[in-house]
Phi, psi and omega in degrees: 000133183287165179297323179296319179293319179296320178296317179295321179297317179294322179297316179296317180297322178295317178298321179296314181297318180296315180298316181294320179295316179298316180295322180295315188270327183252342186086183181300133182293334180295332178293317178293327176296321176297317179300313180298319179299316179295322177298314180298317179298317181295322180299321185270347182247342181239103186301325184278358187286313190276064174231153181298318181297322180290322177298318178296321179296320177299315180296318179295319179295330185283336188300308180301317179294322179297320180297309182290330179290330175300312178295319180296325179299316179300317181293318181291326174301326177288348186092013180252195178200149181231105179268000180274355187296325180297316180293323179293325174298315177299321178296314180299319180294307186288322181292317179297319178294319181294321180290316179292308180048042177087350181264151183264353184281345185240024183296316181299313180294327179293341176268317185291319184299310177297323179296320178296317178295321177300317176301314182295317180297315179296318179297321178296317176301312182296320181296318180294316179297317184287320187275331184253349184059023176288149179301132181300327179302313183288316182300310184285333174294318176297317178298321179299318180296319180295311183296317180296323176297319177297321179297316178298319179295317183294321185262356186058033177058036180217160175308140191221138174073185180204150181280153167294155185301313181294324180290317180294330179287338185300325182290347183238355181283156177233141173251100185070226183276354186247149173299149183301321180299322180292318179298318179290332181284329186304311178295329176296316178297317180299318179295318180296318177297319180296315181297318183292325190253346188229013181232162177296325180300318178295317179296321180295323179298316178295321180296316180294319179293327180289314177193105185292331179289317176296319179298320179295319178293335178277000177101005179281133176280092187297319181298315180297320180298315182292315180297316180296317183293316178293324177297317178294326177297317176296321178299312181292328177294317178296321178296322175297322177297321177294321177297320176298321183297334180291346184244010180236158182272351178198165180287127181257122182296343177243030183298332184270001183304127178093342182291334180296306183287326178294322179292320177296317179299319181297319180293318181291317176301326180286003173106003180282159173238141190288350178278353175098167177085358183211139180147146181224149177292324178300313176297323178298321178297323175297318177298320178299314181294324178297313180296315181295319180297316180299313180298318181295311183295319182288327176294318178297331179270005180059038176280141181300141176303331179296319178289327175300317179296322179296315180297316178299320179297319178297317181296318178298317180298316178297319180297320179297317180297314180296317180298321180293321180291316181288338177292332182284324182212090184283159178298329178299319179291322179297323181280330191263303193287314186293311178297321182293327178299329181291336183264354180281148179299136179272149177294141181293136179276181181293145182297142179289146180296141181295140179292141180282102184281346181181167181278174178291148181292000000 
């Protein structure tokens, strides 16, 4: 291979590595391009949008959805889905408020107890899905009905409890230029990105989502991966409920309404496919911001909630189409396989016939 070919090969390999790294950590770049486009449109069409206070409000509104979407992303990478997250958010909100009930002495327990229950609910979902091969949609839908019923019983279907003073202030406090909830969320996001992209657990999740039977033959404990992933989804849903509680005056039994479908939409907008094996937390965060931005801008324009739902549905449909198309022929293959094939040694063809150097004697 000539020096020119080796240089071209290294250049292509570098481009492939950069593209894969960007896609792993940030998700598809087209999603972020859509987000930037929507921001520009909102700035020019909604006069009240382009203010510092509104930007901070968008970030605060995005935190609960971002938390539950992190867990939902893990489940969707497995090829599953979790419809119980909305009920678990309601549980986290009402239980934390009920335990505090305005007192500051039980704040720690009011945080730990919902998180523990969220883990248990998620682990139960994962165990049933893994051991019975029942559809995750049905299993988690049943779990949602059970948990929501318990929440109604616990709260008597009415606002319940009250936050401690320090806890209630957290939802409105700022650390420097950023809201406190955003500052607390950043290390959680960093840890989630690290686990997904730099640990064996993250690689195993993608392997199970791509083909759980092949992953099992390769030595991956498929049951453990599914139970752990669903448990973390329940944990993040409960944490989202606690985040919601920091901005409300009492526990709302329906605080999680809509978070199930919005979290799924955020993951799908972020480039995931529901059959599993594909999806990134970075792309999911872009999806979260897109959904939150749309809701914020349309609320400022006094657009009906029905039309807000329609717009979100259209965006999800477009994202699904794009994700399906890019799944068939990703940019990584376009950059890697075709140019590299040109530099690989070609098989020798049949020998050329010998030239007739002279006639017969």
